[in-house]
N, CA, C and O of each residue as an XYZ file, in Angstrom:
424
protein
N      96.545    106.821     96.287
C      96.126    105.434     96.361
C      94.693    105.312     95.875
O      93.864    106.191     96.116
N      94.416    104.228     95.199
C      93.060    103.911     94.772
C      92.510    102.863     95.734
O      93.173    101.863     96.010
N      91.291    103.090     96.250
C      90.629    102.130     97.130
C      89.494    101.446     96.376
O      88.664    102.104     95.748
N      89.471    100.128     96.447
C      88.397     99.339     95.845
C      87.599     98.718     96.981
O      88.149     98.043     97.852
N      86.304     98.958     96.956
C      85.411     98.505     98.015
C      84.914     97.094     97.704
O      84.128     96.897     96.778
N      85.374     96.121     98.479
C      84.971     94.725     98.303
C      83.901     94.303     99.312
O      83.736     93.114     99.586
N      83.172     95.286     99.866
C      82.034     94.986    100.736
C      80.762     95.098     99.895
O      80.809     95.634     98.788
N      79.632     94.606    100.396
C      78.407     94.663     99.592
C      77.673     96.006     99.634
O      76.599     96.137     99.047
N      78.238     97.005    100.322
C      77.541     98.283    100.453
C      78.517     99.450    100.297
O      79.727     99.295    100.463
N      77.973    100.600     99.981
C      78.775    101.816     99.875
C      79.438    102.114    101.219
O      78.837    101.918    102.275
N      80.673    102.586    101.169
C      81.382    103.033    102.370
C      81.565    104.534    102.256
O      82.029    105.033    101.230
N      81.202    105.255    103.305
C      81.418    106.708    103.334
C      82.551    106.964    104.311
O      82.391    106.810    105.521
N      83.687    107.354    103.779
C      84.922    107.566    104.535
C      85.252    109.049    104.536
O      85.598    109.615    103.499
N      85.146    109.675    105.696
C      85.427    111.119    105.825
C      84.650    111.917    104.778
O      85.169    112.880    104.213
N      83.408    111.512    104.525
C      82.557    112.198    103.564
C      82.742    111.759    102.123
O      81.968    112.168    101.257
N      83.741    110.941    101.842
C      83.986    110.443    100.484
C      83.182    109.166    100.285
O      83.324    108.221    101.062
N      82.347    109.125     99.264
C      81.547    107.934     98.985
C      82.348    106.978     98.111
O      82.782    107.323     97.012
N      82.532    105.763     98.632
C      83.254    104.725     97.895
C      82.243    103.617     97.597
O      81.888    102.844     98.487
N      81.779    103.541     96.346
C      80.730    102.575     96.025
C      81.226    101.137     96.097
O      82.413    100.859     95.927
N      80.284    100.229     96.352
C      80.603     98.803     96.291
C      81.037     98.491     94.862
O      80.428     98.974     93.907
N      82.087     97.685     94.715
C      82.629     97.384     93.390
C      81.832     96.317     92.655
O      81.985     96.142     91.446
N      80.982     95.604     93.384
C      80.263     94.496     92.781
C      80.952     93.163     93.042
O      80.354     92.101     92.866
N      82.191     93.223     93.456
C      82.939     92.032     93.857
C      83.015     92.040     95.379
O      83.240     93.088     95.985
N      82.828     90.876     95.999
C      82.844     90.812     97.455
C      83.902     89.840     97.952
O      84.011     88.714     97.466
N      84.678     90.294     98.928
C      85.618     89.412     99.622
C      84.881     88.841    100.824
O      84.234     89.571    101.573
N      84.985     87.535    100.999
C      84.303     86.867    102.105
C      85.261     85.898    102.775
O      86.254     85.481    102.180
N      84.957     85.543    104.016
C      85.755     84.567    104.744
C      84.815     83.490    105.281
O      83.745     83.780    105.816
N      85.247     82.240    105.121
C      84.482     81.126    105.682
C      84.688     81.120    107.191
O      85.783     81.402    107.677
N      83.642     80.802    107.919
C      83.736     80.754    109.376
C      83.132     79.460    109.887
O      82.147     78.953    109.349
N      83.738     78.945    110.925
C      83.245     77.760    111.605
C      83.089     78.105    113.073
O      83.965     78.734    113.666
N      81.983     77.697    113.655
C      81.763     77.937    115.081
C      81.875     76.620    115.816
O      81.309     75.611    115.396
N      82.606     76.634    116.912
C      82.762     75.450    117.749
C      82.316     75.779    119.166
O      82.747     76.769    119.758
N      81.440     74.924    119.697
C      81.017     75.143    121.075
C      82.166     74.778    122.005
O      82.751     73.701    121.895
N      82.481     75.691    122.925
C      83.597     75.488    123.845
C      83.158     75.293    125.287
O      83.916     74.787    126.114
N      81.932     75.696    125.580
C      81.507     75.664    126.976
C      80.020     75.956    127.041
O      79.375     76.216    126.025
N      79.492     75.910    128.240
C      78.171     76.446    128.551
C      78.303     77.207    129.856
O      79.148     76.890    130.692
N      77.472     78.199    130.019
C      77.438     78.929    131.283
C      75.994     78.957    131.765
O      75.060     78.897    130.965
N      75.824     79.047    133.060
C      74.505     79.098    133.657
C      74.221     80.531    134.085
O      74.987     81.129    134.841
N      73.118     81.071    133.594
C      72.703     82.417    133.982
C      71.299     82.316    134.555
O      70.327     82.126    133.823
N      71.208     82.442    135.856
C      69.917     82.388    136.559
C      69.095     81.167    136.170
O      67.888     81.269    135.952
N      69.757     80.002    136.085
C      69.059     78.762    135.774
C      68.908     78.452    134.301
O      68.371     77.404    133.944
N      69.371     79.345    133.437
C      69.306     79.109    131.996
C      70.695     78.751    131.499
O      71.656     79.476    131.757
N      70.808     77.635    130.788
C      72.087     77.213    130.226
C      72.293     77.912    128.885
O      71.464     77.809    127.981
N      73.401     78.617    128.777
C      73.727     79.374    127.570
C      74.987     78.776    126.946
O      76.022     78.691    127.607
N      74.908     78.357    125.671
C      76.105     77.821    125.027
C      77.107     78.930    124.720
O      76.727     80.064    124.427
N      78.396     78.586    124.793
C      79.484     79.519    124.483
C      80.268     78.928    123.305
O      80.630     77.752    123.322
N      80.522     79.742    122.298
C      81.208     79.295    121.088
C      82.461     80.121    120.839
O      82.634     81.197    121.412
N      83.324     79.611    119.986
C      84.407     80.403    119.421
C      84.262     80.307    117.909
O      83.820     79.287    117.379
N      84.633     81.365    117.234
C      84.541     81.406    115.782
C      85.937     81.267    115.206
O      86.855     81.995    115.583
N      86.082     80.330    114.295
C      87.357     80.108    113.613
C      87.251     80.632    112.193
O      86.314     80.298    111.467
N      88.215     81.458    111.799
C      88.213     82.011    110.448
C      88.885     81.040    109.493
O      89.913     80.448    109.819
N      88.300     80.881    108.314
C      88.823     79.948    107.326
C      89.347     80.654    106.091
O      90.020     81.681    106.183
N      89.034     80.099    104.949
C      89.531     80.571    103.656
C      88.840     81.867    103.236
O      87.628     82.021    103.383
N      89.638     82.788    102.714
C      89.113     84.035    102.156
C      88.892     83.827    100.659
O      89.756     83.288     99.967
N      87.740     84.255    100.168
C      87.449     84.199     98.738
C      87.117     85.592     98.224
O      86.708     86.460     98.994
N      87.290     85.805     96.927
C      86.933     87.070     96.304
C      87.935     88.183     96.525
O      87.624     89.351     96.292
N      89.133     87.838     96.971
C      90.155     88.843     97.258
C      91.190     88.848     96.130
O      91.892     87.856     95.932
N      91.289     89.953     95.392
C      92.283     90.021     94.316
C      93.710     89.975     94.871
O      93.936     90.217     96.057
N      94.650     89.665     94.008
C      96.067     89.711     94.385
C      96.446     91.151     94.706
O      95.844     92.088     94.182
N      97.432     91.323     95.559
C      97.925     92.664     95.886
C      98.462     93.331     94.619
O      99.068     92.678     93.769
N      98.232     94.638     94.507
C      98.707     95.402     93.353
C      99.206     96.756     93.835
O      98.598     97.370     94.711
N     100.289     97.213     93.275
C     100.905     98.496     93.655
C      99.899     99.637     93.533
O      99.265     99.806     92.491
N      99.757    100.422     94.608
C      98.917    101.615     94.594
C      97.434    101.358     94.783
O      96.625    102.281     94.684
N      97.063    100.094     95.059
C      95.654     99.759     95.249
C      95.447     99.182     96.644
O      96.188     98.304     97.085
N      94.429     99.690     97.325
C      94.022     99.150     98.610
C      92.606     98.628     98.490
O      91.835     99.094     97.651
N      92.266     97.673     99.316
C      90.948     97.054     99.271
C      90.230     97.265    100.596
O      90.777     96.977    101.660
N      89.001     97.769    100.527
C      88.165     97.895    101.714
C      87.408     96.584    101.873
O      86.682     96.153    100.978
N      87.592     95.964    103.028
C      86.964     94.682    103.338
C      86.422     94.738    104.762
O      86.683     95.692    105.495
N      85.680     93.729    105.144
C      85.208     93.667    106.525
C      86.384     93.385    107.457
O      87.423     92.888    107.023
N      86.218     93.700    108.720
C      87.263     93.423    109.712
C      87.549     91.931    109.799
O      88.690     91.538    110.043
N      86.533     91.091    109.605
C      86.732     89.638    109.650
C      87.613     89.177    108.496
O      88.520     88.369    108.695
N      87.358     89.679    107.294
C      88.181     89.309    106.138
C      89.615     89.773    106.372
O      90.559     89.022    106.127
N      89.781     90.998    106.839
C      91.128     91.535    107.093
C      91.855     90.679    108.124
O      93.039     90.385    107.959
N      91.165     90.280    109.177
C      91.778     89.453    110.221
C      92.186     88.076    109.707
O      93.152     87.486    110.191
N      91.447     87.571    108.728
C      91.738     86.243    108.180
C      92.904     86.258    107.196
O      93.377     85.202    106.775
N      93.365     87.445    106.833
C      94.498     87.583    105.905
C      95.541     88.509    106.530
O      95.786     89.597    106.007
N      96.169     88.090    107.654
C      97.038     88.980    108.427
C      98.291     89.454    107.692
O      98.879     90.459    108.092
N      98.713     88.776    106.648
C      99.920     89.180    105.917
C      99.639     90.275    104.885
O     100.571     90.859    104.333
N      98.368     90.552    104.625
C      98.005     91.533    103.599
C      97.931     92.931    104.193
O      97.028     93.229    104.975
N      98.877     93.789    103.827
C      98.901     95.173    104.317
C      98.089     96.102    103.418
O      97.974     97.295    103.700
N      97.529     95.562    102.341
C      96.719     96.363    101.425
C      95.229     96.272    101.729
O      94.400     96.754    100.958
N      94.896     95.654    102.851
C      93.493     95.515    103.243
C      93.151     96.526    104.332
O      93.919     96.727    105.273
N      92.011     97.146    104.195
C      91.545     98.155    105.135
C      90.097     97.862    105.502
O      89.321     97.399    104.665
N      89.736     98.127    106.739
C      88.340     97.999    107.152
C      87.905     99.281    107.848
O      88.710     99.935    108.510
N      86.623     99.643    107.698
C      86.126    100.876    108.303
C      86.324    100.886    109.821
O      86.152     99.868    110.491
N      86.690    102.060    110.346
C      86.905    102.244    111.792
C      86.352    103.607    112.206
O      86.018    104.438    111.362
N      86.263    103.819    113.497
C      85.687    105.063    114.029
C      84.352    105.342    113.346
O      84.153    106.383    112.720
N      83.442    104.375    113.487
C      82.149    104.457    112.813
C      81.334    105.639    113.306
O      81.334    105.964    114.493
N      80.643    106.274    112.378
C      79.721    107.363    112.683
C      78.310    106.803    112.589
O      77.995    106.058    111.661
N      77.458    107.159    113.549
C      76.088    106.640    113.591
C      75.083    107.786    113.632
O      75.372    108.880    114.118
N      73.900    107.501    113.108
C      72.828    108.495    113.191
C      72.101    108.348    114.530
O      72.515    107.557    115.378
N      71.033    109.096    114.718
C      70.304    109.107    115.990
C      69.697    107.749    116.338
O      69.440    107.471    117.509
N      69.467    106.904    115.336
C      68.890    105.576    115.594
C      69.962    104.506    115.813
O      69.643    103.358    116.124
N      71.226    104.885    115.651
C      72.317    103.937    115.829
C      72.804    103.295    114.539
O      73.753    102.512    114.560
N      72.171    103.614    113.422
C      72.589    103.056    112.129
C      73.913    103.688    111.700
O      74.117    104.890    111.868
N      74.799    102.881    111.153
C      76.088    103.390    110.669
C      75.853    104.234    109.425
O      75.188    103.805    108.482
N      76.415    105.452    109.436
C      76.264    106.356    108.291
C      77.606    106.718    107.664
O      77.651    107.425    106.658
N      78.690    106.241    108.249
C      80.011    106.523    107.693
C      81.094    106.140    108.678
O      80.819    105.602    109.750
N      82.333    106.425    108.301
C      83.457    106.164    109.195
C      84.474    107.293    109.057
O      84.520    107.991    108.044
N      85.291    107.455    110.104
C      86.268    108.531    110.146
C      87.686    108.064    109.841
O      88.578    108.885    109.628
N      87.903    106.725    109.818
C      89.245    106.216    109.570
C      89.166    104.772    109.087
O      88.087    104.190    108.972
N      90.335    104.215    108.810
C      90.437    102.817    108.386
C      91.401    102.073    109.294
O      92.381    102.647    109.770
N      91.126    100.794    109.537
C      92.067     99.928    110.241
C      92.845     99.126    109.206
O      92.347     98.839    108.117
N      94.087     98.766    109.568
C      94.982     98.008    108.687
C      95.676     96.931    109.511
O      95.850     97.085    110.720
N      96.068     95.850    108.864
C      96.823     94.808    109.567
C      98.191     95.341    109.976
O      98.780     96.157    109.266
N      98.702     94.877    111.131
C     100.028     95.331    111.581
C     101.147     94.777    110.705
O     102.320     95.062    110.948
């Protein structure tokens, strides 16, 4: 399988460097306030995020998978050719330095 990285940064998967393709898949998001909660006298707004239209996503093609963000993958639940980084590896400062696996839509 060939993987095309549609994120804006290089993905390191099990030590394999997959460069950003230069094309980015994105999803529109809308936030709606659903509630407020009180924490020690401070009112904190509570929102839900609604996923909208995905842009920059090529049509499915035999033998090709696309690395996208988890949000983009979630917004396109029928696409089994979409993968997002999982089992993230972090350095001593907590910065992501790679991943050990990929998530896929069910």
